[in-house]
TORNU-868844 format. One record per residue (C-alpha): residue number from 1; residue in three letters; y, x, z. Coordinates in steps of 0.02 Angstrom, whole numbers, plus 50000, padded with zeros to 5 digits. Layout:
! residues N
NODE   resi   resn       v       u       w
NODE    NUM    Ala       Y       X       Z
...
***
This chain:
! residues 469
NODE   resi   resn       v       u       w
NODE      1    Met   48248   54358   50516
NODE      2    Ala   48329   54371   50680
NODE      3    Lys   48495   54364   50585
NODE      4    Leu   48439   54200   50504
NODE      5    Ser   48357   54103   50659
NODE      6    Leu   48522   54141   50751
NODE      7    Arg   48620   54075   50626
NODE      8    Ile   48506   53893   50596
NODE      9    Val   48504   53880   50783
NODE     10    Lys   48684   53890   50773
NODE     11    Asn   48699   53744   50644
NODE     12    Leu   48558   53643   50746
NODE     13    Met   48680   53622   50886
NODE     14    Lys   48823   53582   50784
NODE     15    Glu   48716   53440   50713
NODE     16    Gly   48709   53366   50888
NODE     17    Leu   48545   53444   50959
NODE     18    Lys   48539   53460   51135
NODE     19    Phe   48423   53576   51264
NODE     20    Gly   48240   53494   51265
NODE     21    Asp   48265   53385   51108
NODE     22    Val   48110   53392   51009
NODE     23    Val   48118   53446   50837
NODE     24    Gly   47972   53388   50712
NODE     25    Leu   47887   53501   50574
NODE     26    Val   47802   53416   50434
NODE     27    Val   47793   53579   50347
NODE     28    Lys   47688   53697   50247
NODE     29    Asn   47693   53888   50277
NODE     30    Thr   47829   53948   50185
NODE     31    Thr   47950   54105   50210
NODE     32    Tyr   48086   53955   50283
NODE     33    Val   47980   53900   50430
NODE     34    Ala   47973   54059   50537
NODE     35    Pro   48149   54068   50551
NODE     36    Leu   48156   53878   50583
NODE     37    Val   48041   53885   50725
NODE     38    Leu   48110   54033   50808
NODE     39    Ala   48282   53959   50797
NODE     40    Cys   48188   53796   50892
NODE     41    Leu   48130   53929   51012
NODE     42    Leu   48301   54006   51053
NODE     43    Gly   48399   53847   51065
NODE     44    Gly   48280   53774   51192
NODE     45    Phe   48222   53638   51065
NODE     46    Pro   48007   53586   51071
NODE     47    Val   47928   53585   50920
NODE     48    Ser   47823   53447   50856
NODE     49    Thr   47710   53537   50713
NODE     50    Leu   47621   53415   50601
NODE     51    Asp   47514   53444   50466
NODE     52    Pro   47583   53418   50284
NODE     53    Thr   47422   53327   50228
NODE     54    Phe   47464   53204   50362
NODE     55    Asp   47481   53019   50296
NODE     56    Asp   47611   52890   50367
NODE     57    Asn   47498   52825   50485
NODE     58    Glu   47445   53012   50567
NODE     59    Val   47652   53044   50557
NODE     60    Ala   47705   52902   50651
NODE     61    Asn   47557   52922   50782
NODE     62    Ile   47621   53056   50841
NODE     63    Phe   47814   53045   50827
NODE     64    Arg   47783   52892   50943
NODE     65    Gln   47721   53010   51070
NODE     66    Thr   47863   53144   51044
NODE     67    Asn   47998   53047   50966
NODE     68    Pro   48089   53175   50874
NODE     69    Lys   48290   53211   50859
NODE     70    Met   48272   53271   50689
NODE     71    Val   48114   53316   50568
NODE     72    Phe   48111   53452   50426
NODE     73    Cys   47970   53390   50285
NODE     74    Asp   47945   53450   50104
NODE     75    His   47993   53383   49958
NODE     76    Asp   47830   53305   49916
NODE     77    Asn   47787   53215   50089
NODE     78    Phe   47981   53176   50121
NODE     79    Glu   47938   52970   50077
NODE     80    Ile   47799   52986   50210
NODE     81    Val   47915   53036   50321
NODE     82    Val   48017   52929   50299
NODE     83    Asp   47902   52755   50293
NODE     84    Ala   47821   52859   50466
NODE     85    Met   48020   52847   50545
NODE     86    Glu   48052   52675   50499
NODE     87    Val   47885   52613   50571
NODE     88    Thr   47930   52701   50747
NODE     89    Asn   48108   52648   50749
NODE     90    Asn   48151   52812   50733
NODE     91    Asp   48330   52854   50634
NODE     92    Ser   48344   53029   50657
NODE     93    Asp   48388   53134   50523
NODE     94    Ile   48257   53208   50417
NODE     95    Tyr   48298   53362   50316
NODE     96    Ile   48204   53454   50180
NODE     97    Val   48146   53628   50212
NODE     98    Asp   48204   53731   50029
NODE     99    Glu   48367   53824   50061
NODE    100    Lys   48388   53954   50195
NODE    101    Thr   48501   53872   50337
NODE    102    Thr   48619   53956   50423
NODE    103    Gly   48681   53974   50626
NODE    104    Thr   48723   54088   50909
NODE    105    Pro   48610   54104   51037
NODE    106    His   48615   54021   51215
NODE    107    Gly   48508   54047   51353
NODE    108    Phe   48432   53951   51508
NODE    109    Gly   48401   54005   51666
NODE    110    Ile   48224   53892   51672
NODE    111    Asp   48049   53922   51724
NODE    112    Gly   47970   53991   51580
NODE    113    Thr   47792   53889   51619
NODE    114    Lys   47898   53736   51624
NODE    115    Leu   48009   53736   51490
NODE    116    Cys   47909   53645   51334
NODE    117    Ser   47941   53736   51201
NODE    118    Val   47831   53679   51060
NODE    119    Ile   47702   53515   51034
NODE    120    Leu   47532   53558   50946
NODE    121    Cys   47444   53417   50936
NODE    122    Ser   47262   53399   50991
NODE    123    Ser   47113   53426   50852
NODE    124    Gly   47102   53242   50809
NODE    125    Thr   46904   53267   50777
NODE    126    Thr   46858   53145   50907
NODE    127    Gly   46991   53029   50892
NODE    128    Leu   47163   52995   50886
NODE    129    Ser   47276   53162   50918
NODE    130    Lys   47394   53194   51047
NODE    131    Gly   47573   53291   51081
NODE    132    Thr   47491   53430   51186
NODE    133    Met   47662   53525   51260
NODE    134    Leu   47643   53700   51281
NODE    135    Ser   47786   53819   51357
NODE    136    Ser   47884   53941   51344
NODE    137    Ala   47749   54064   51437
NODE    138    Gln   47611   54018   51314
NODE    139    Cys   47730   54050   51172
NODE    140    Ile   47742   54214   51244
NODE    141    Gln   47535   54229   51268
NODE    142    Met   47507   54196   51092
NODE    143    Thr   47584   54380   51048
NODE    144    Asn   47438   54485   51114
NODE    145    Pro   47260   54373   51087
NODE    146    Phe   47182   54506   50967
NODE    147    Pro   47102   54664   50961
NODE    148    Gln   47219   54819   50920
NODE    149    Val   47221   54851   50720
NODE    150    Leu   47336   54977   50646
NODE    151    Asn   47469   54883   50521
NODE    152    Pro   47386   54722   50541
NODE    153    Thr   47386   54613   50406
NODE    154    Phe   47368   54405   50438
NODE    155    Leu   47297   54293   50336
NODE    156    Cys   47263   54111   50399
NODE    157    Phe   47263   53951   50291
NODE    158    Ser   47290   53839   50459
NODE    159    Ser   47473   53764   50463
NODE    160    Leu   47565   53743   50598
NODE    161    Tyr   47476   53593   50656
NODE    162    Trp   47356   53681   50715
NODE    163    Leu   47355   53838   50871
NODE    164    Ser   47282   53971   50768
NODE    165    Gly   47417   53951   50625
NODE    166    Phe   47562   53929   50762
NODE    167    Thr   47470   54083   50850
NODE    168    Ser   47457   54190   50691
NODE    169    Leu   47681   54139   50665
NODE    170    Met   47686   54213   50856
NODE    171    Tyr   47586   54351   50845
NODE    172    Ser   47688   54390   50667
NODE    173    Leu   47838   54392   50740
NODE    174    Ala   47829   54485   50905
NODE    175    Asn   47720   54632   50838
NODE    176    Cys   47837   54626   50669
NODE    177    Cys   47670   54631   50577
NODE    178    Lys   47630   54556   50385
NODE    179    Arg   47576   54371   50372
NODE    180    Val   47510   54296   50197
NODE    181    Ile   47569   54123   50174
NODE    182    Ser   47545   54028   50028
NODE    183    Arg   47590   53814   49985
NODE    184    Arg   47389   53798   49922
NODE    185    Lys   47262   53732   50008
NODE    186    Phe   47089   53860   50047
NODE    187    Ser   46971   53906   49925
NODE    188    Pro   46849   54061   49928
NODE    189    Leu   46905   54110   49756
NODE    190    Phe   47093   54086   49814
NODE    191    Met   47052   54182   49978
NODE    192    Val   46955   54325   49912
NODE    193    His   47090   54359   49800
NODE    194    Leu   47205   54370   49913
NODE    195    Ile   47117   54480   50037
NODE    196    Glu   47100   54583   49884
NODE    197    Lys   47305   54577   49839
NODE    198    Tyr   47378   54600   49982
NODE    199    Lys   47247   54700   50076
NODE    200    Val   47198   54590   50219
NODE    201    Asn   47131   54665   50381
NODE    202    Val   47146   54517   50488
NODE    203    Ile   47066   54324   50468
NODE    204    Ile   47086   54193   50567
NODE    205    Ala   46956   54041   50496
NODE    206    Pro   46864   53888   50562
NODE    207    Pro   46676   53877   50510
NODE    208    Ser   46683   53768   50363
NODE    209    Gln   46760   53894   50274
NODE    210    Ala   46672   54048   50329
NODE    211    Ile   46539   53956   50275
NODE    212    Leu   46605   53889   50090
NODE    213    Leu   46641   54073   50075
NODE    214    Ile   46468   54132   50105
NODE    215    Gln   46404   54013   49976
NODE    216    Ser   46518   54048   49862
NODE    217    Pro   46472   54148   49674
NODE    218    Val   46624   54276   49722
NODE    219    Met   46562   54334   49861
NODE    220    Lys   46441   54444   49718
NODE    221    Leu   46601   54531   49675
NODE    222    Ala   46707   54506   49811
NODE    223    Asp   46805   54687   49886
NODE    224    Leu   46822   54631   50084
NODE    225    Ser   46829   54819   50114
NODE    226    Ser   47010   54798   50206
NODE    227    Ile   46936   54687   50322
NODE    228    Arg   46933   54740   50504
NODE    229    Ile   46922   54582   50594
NODE    230    Phe   46873   54414   50529
NODE    231    Met   46881   54290   50687
NODE    232    Ile   46791   54125   50701
NODE    233    Gly   46839   53981   50815
NODE    234    Gly   46855   53793   50820
NODE    235    Gly   46646   53777   50796
NODE    236    Ala   46506   53837   50787
NODE    237    Leu   46430   53959   50649
NODE    238    Ala   46218   53957   50623
NODE    239    Gln   46151   54129   50641
NODE    240    Gln   46106   54152   50443
NODE    241    Phe   46266   54129   50424
NODE    242    Arg   46345   54266   50530
NODE    243    Lys   46211   54389   50480
NODE    244    Ser   46274   54364   50309
NODE    245    Leu   46445   54354   50333
NODE    246    Gln   46445   54523   50431
NODE    247    Glu   46337   54609   50287
NODE    248    His   46473   54581   50190
NODE    249    Leu   46587   54660   50293
NODE    250    Leu   46579   54852   50257
NODE    251    Tyr   46710   54918   50401
NODE    252    Gly   46763   54750   50513
NODE    253    Thr   46676   54633   50612
NODE    254    Leu   46649   54489   50652
NODE    255    Ile   46740   54409   50813
NODE    256    Phe   46697   54228   50886
NODE    257    Ala   46833   54148   50990
NODE    258    Tyr   46833   53976   51118
NODE    259    Gly   46990   53909   51142
NODE    260    Met   47098   53756   51154
NODE    261    Thr   47264   53699   51152
NODE    262    Glu   47292   53649   51282
NODE    263    Ile   47285   53813   51386
NODE    264    Gly   47398   53896   51193
NODE    265    Gly   47258   54027   51151
NODE    266    Leu   47081   54087   51206
NODE    267    Ala   46953   54059   51343
NODE    268    Ser   46822   54179   51273
NODE    269    Met   46795   54316   51148
NODE    270    Thr   46659   54414   51069
NODE    271    Leu   46673   54614   51076
NODE    272    Pro   46683   54681   50905
NODE    273    Phe   46527   54729   50840
NODE    274    Gln   46441   54627   50971
NODE    275    Lys   46246   54575   50909
NODE    276    Pro   46245   54446   50853
NODE    277    Ser   46194   54283   50948
NODE    278    Asn   46270   54090   50986
NODE    279    Ser   46375   54140   51108
NODE    280    Val   46579   54129   51130
NODE    281    Gly   46602   54298   51211
NODE    282    Lys   46656   54333   51383
NODE    283    Ile   46795   54263   51471
NODE    284    Thr   46965   54335   51420
NODE    285    Pro   47088   54398   51561
NODE    286    Asn   47170   54319   51684
NODE    287    Val   47077   54151   51615
NODE    288    Lys   46928   54065   51732
NODE    289    Ile   46791   53969   51695
NODE    290    Lys   46661   53866   51795
NODE    291    Ile   46530   53763   51750
NODE    292    Val   46515   53596   51831
NODE    293    Asp   46400   53449   51823
NODE    294    Glu   46448   53250   51815
NODE    295    Asp   46486   53271   52021
NODE    296    Gly   46623   53396   51990
NODE    297    Asn   46503   53530   52078
NODE    298    Ile   46488   53689   52012
NODE    299    Leu   46312   53738   51918
NODE    300    Asp   46220   53893   51927
NODE    301    Thr   46199   54034   51797
NODE    302    Asn   46095   53951   51636
NODE    303    Asp   46137   53769   51708
NODE    304    Ile   46213   53658   51573
NODE    305    Gly   46364   53581   51623
NODE    306    Glu   46543   53537   51565
NODE    307    Ile   46659   53687   51557
NODE    308    Tyr   46833   53695   51655
NODE    309    Val   46950   53813   51626
NODE    310    Leu   47095   53868   51731
NODE    311    Ser   47226   53994   51661
NODE    312    Pro   47412   54057   51734
NODE    313    Thr   47483   53987   51583
NODE    314    Met   47417   53765   51587
NODE    315    Phe   47484   53647   51447
NODE    316    Ile   47639   53554   51553
NODE    317    Gly   47529   53383   51476
NODE    318    Tyr   47535   53262   51343
NODE    319    Ala   47688   53194   51278
NODE    320    Asn   47728   53029   51354
NODE    321    Asn   47550   53009   51404
NODE    322    Pro   47535   53029   51600
NODE    323    Glu   47373   52953   51601
NODE    324    Ala   47274   53058   51483
NODE    325    Thr   47363   53210   51570
NODE    326    Lys   47316   53150   51743
NODE    327    Ser   47123   53138   51688
NODE    328    Ser   47140   53310   51601
NODE    329    Phe   47145   53389   51772
NODE    330    Asp   47022   53382   51920
NODE    331    Ala   47077   53404   52103
NODE    332    Tyr   47116   53585   52077
NODE    333    Gly   47220   53575   51929
NODE    334    Trp   47062   53658   51812
NODE    335    Tyr   47079   53570   51629
NODE    336    Lys   46907   53468   51590
NODE    337    Thr   46882   53538   51411
NODE    338    Gly   46758   53401   51370
NODE    339    Asp   46633   53539   51302
NODE    340    Leu   46457   53563   51383
NODE    341    Gly   46380   53727   51402
NODE    342    Tyr   46321   53864   51519
NODE    343    Ile   46363   54053   51556
NODE    344    Thr   46220   54188   51589
NODE    345    Val   46211   54315   51729
NODE    346    Asp   46290   54426   51595
NODE    347    Gly   46446   54334   51582
NODE    348    Glu   46408   54243   51405
NODE    349    Ile   46479   54099   51380
NODE    350    Phe   46370   53944   51264
NODE    351    Val   46461   53824   51183
NODE    352    Ile   46311   53672   51179
NODE    353    Asp   46448   53511   51095
NODE    354    Arg   46558   53400   51127
NODE    355    Lys   46517   53297   51293
NODE    356    Lys   46557   53144   51190
NODE    357    Glu   46465   53192   51028
NODE    358    Met   46307   53226   51126
NODE    359    Ile   46163   53105   51080
NODE    360    Lys   46058   52987   51218
NODE    361    Tyr   45906   52937   51133
NODE    362    Leu   45801   52842   51271
NODE    363    Asn   45909   52931   51384
NODE    364    Tyr   45862   53103   51326
NODE    365    Gln   46010   53206   51304
NODE    366    Val   46011   53264   51121
NODE    367    Ala   46127   53398   51065
NODE    368    Pro   46193   53381   50853
NODE    369    Ser   46247   53564   50861
NODE    370    Glu   46069   53602   50855
NODE    371    Leu   45997   53501   50728
NODE    372    Glu   46167   53540   50619
NODE    373    Thr   46108   53729   50641
NODE    374    Phe   45919   53687   50600
NODE    375    Ile   45959   53571   50429
NODE    376    Gln   46105   53684   50347
NODE    377    Lys   45955   53805   50349
NODE    378    Ile   45861   53698   50214
NODE    379    Glu   45856   53753   50048
NODE    380    Gly   45990   53639   49949
NODE    381    Val   46105   53575   50093
NODE    382    Lys   46294   53611   50062
NODE    383    Thr   46366   53532   50230
NODE    384    Val   46293   53418   50374
NODE    385    Cys   46345   53336   50514
NODE    386    Val   46241   53246   50634
NODE    387    Val   46304   53091   50735
NODE    388    Gly   46230   52968   50831
NODE    389    Ile   46208   52774   50761
NODE    390    Pro   46257   52649   50938
NODE    391    Asp   46067   52533   50966
NODE    392    Tyr   46047   52443   51105
NODE    393    Ile   45880   52458   51137
NODE    394    Ser   45864   52673   51110
NODE    395    Gly   46053   52699   51152
NODE    396    Asp   46092   52798   50988
NODE    397    Leu   45994   52846   50864
NODE    398    Ala   46019   53029   50765
NODE    399    Ser   46082   53022   50598
NODE    400    Ala   46132   53159   50487
NODE    401    Ile   46262   53133   50328
NODE    402    Val   46212   53271   50216
NODE    403    Val   46308   53355   50055
NODE    404    Lys   46187   53437   49954
NODE    405    Glu   46222   53602   49832
NODE    406    Glu   46219   53529   49653
NODE    407    Asn   46074   53523   49544
NODE    408    Ser   45973   53530   49709
NODE    409    Tyr   45818   53431   49710
NODE    410    Leu   45814   53390   49885
NODE    411    Thr   45767   53218   49944
NODE    412    Glu   45824   53128   50102
NODE    413    Gln   45658   53107   50164
NODE    414    Asp   45635   53283   50147
NODE    415    Ile   45739   53321   50275
NODE    416    Val   45668   53204   50376
NODE    417    Asp   45517   53280   50375
NODE    418    Glu   45560   53444   50409
NODE    419    Val   45639   53393   50569
NODE    420    Thr   45509   53302   50605
NODE    421    Arg   45384   53429   50580
NODE    422    Phe   45465   53563   50705
NODE    423    Phe   45577   53447   50823
NODE    424    Pro   45489   53324   50956
NODE    425    Gln   45493   53145   50942
NODE    426    Phe   45646   53094   51062
NODE    427    Lys   45758   53247   50923
NODE    428    Arg   45721   53179   50770
NODE    429    Leu   45821   53088   50628
NODE    430    His   45762   52888   50695
NODE    431    Gly   45936   52860   50613
NODE    432    Gly   45899   52929   50444
NODE    433    Val   45968   53032   50323
NODE    434    Tyr   46100   52991   50198
NODE    435    Phe   46187   53080   50058
NODE    436    Val   46362   53078   50030
NODE    437    Asp   46488   53150   49886
NODE    438    Ser   46600   53253   50029
NODE    439    Leu   46627   53223   50241
NODE    440    Pro   46802   53182   50307
NODE    441    Ile   46892   53344   50356
NODE    442    Thr   47029   53367   50452
NODE    443    Pro   47172   53496   50380
NODE    444    Ser   47102   53644   50470
NODE    445    Gly   46923   53612   50417
NODE    446    Lys   46864   53515   50552
NODE    447    Ile   46725   53355   50515
NODE    448    Lys   46823   53200   50586
NODE    449    Lys   46669   53154   50698
NODE    450    Val   46732   52961   50712
NODE    451    Glu   46748   52926   50540
NODE    452    Val   46593   53006   50495
NODE    453    Arg   46498   52903   50635
NODE    454    Lys   46575   52750   50561
NODE    455    Met   46497   52807   50373
NODE    456    Ala   46335   52830   50437
NODE    457    Thr   46341   52669   50561
NODE    458    Gln   46384   52582   50389
NODE    459    Leu   46234   52651   50287
NODE    460    Tyr   46113   52623   50431
NODE    461    Lys   46132   52436   50434
NODE    462    Val   46139   52429   50217
NODE    463    His   45965   52502   50247
NODE    464    Glu   45914   52392   50387
NODE    465    Ile   45947   52256   50291
NODE    466    Asn   45849   52312   50140
NODE    467    Gly   45697   52357   50251
NODE    468    Asn   45723   52553   50223
NODE    469    Tyr   45734   52569   50426
***
């Protein structure tokens, strides 16, 4: 690995790359990717990582921000990358990653907290992604984010576009441990196959993958005895799913993590074998968290407000977006996460919802996650997303977009009735319930709330015209 990376970095310099030039990666997880990333880190070439499933518009959006001087992609997305480069008027060379590249390192006496080593994308669940510039110091910080496991073998389906995917790569490189990778997309059957074949003992996954795994018939015969840590991050997981998954981990534990690309790692994490709750654990070492109100005043324990985070290695900024960078920090350098939550007296962190996603009905605050957790428990519901539909009188109307189980007799009215029975008037589904075949998701399995909100608004208008609401 080291020798190959050294040969690659030499060739990259021969091709004209200079210190600070950005390299774009739009590739699947293969054995060629790790040495290429390591070569870029050695050469001082920031890596802009994109998901290989992106279309030309999504690729162009990021490349406008990062302006790569060289791009690597796969055979099957070459034309997409070419189109994106043309749209952004970027004539840099494009290489297909399918053969080993050859190449000598050189060092730089530069502050590692200010040297951009990688440009990851913000999640894109509430709008267009931004290029988040992470420093070499943050990359080093990624090498020890997990509780100790003897001879770890990692499995993470995330591409390098995601913090979880890039962190898995950095950790495995620094700690010389196995990392199971595949070009194939996630499915419960394929995940179980990899776990059993390679005796995977550390898994990193979003809640959506965990839910699909739990609901899959394959779990009846699955052997998960090798797993020691099943880490979940990127969203909430309802209590019944937490309990069910933990029961399948004979010798392992569930760990819930709260992190973000902007700090290059985790802000909080639950302890191994911690009693199940909706907590995302306690603050990780060297990180500080405070909860503030709309005016930036620090709130007491158990009071809900926006979560601010401070880390010794904060992100450098958003690529070519100084306004977004400036607005992301308060006057004292704390990062505004945009998440609402609170801290208990015992120091447990609870994340309620995204600030932008809160539904405001007649001045009442309604957390979509609370309704989603309840609806997910209803028999026949496979997946659910609750969003607010704009209404000029009420503000927002809570609406549930639901994918139901096959052969289920569940009706939309059944869900409305259940919510009405258990919740006060201001938390009810005034925007209706709509069944769909699937929900739009990001490559890592997060639901695209912006697209779901558009979908719900259109469905509501159709029903309103037909006199259903």
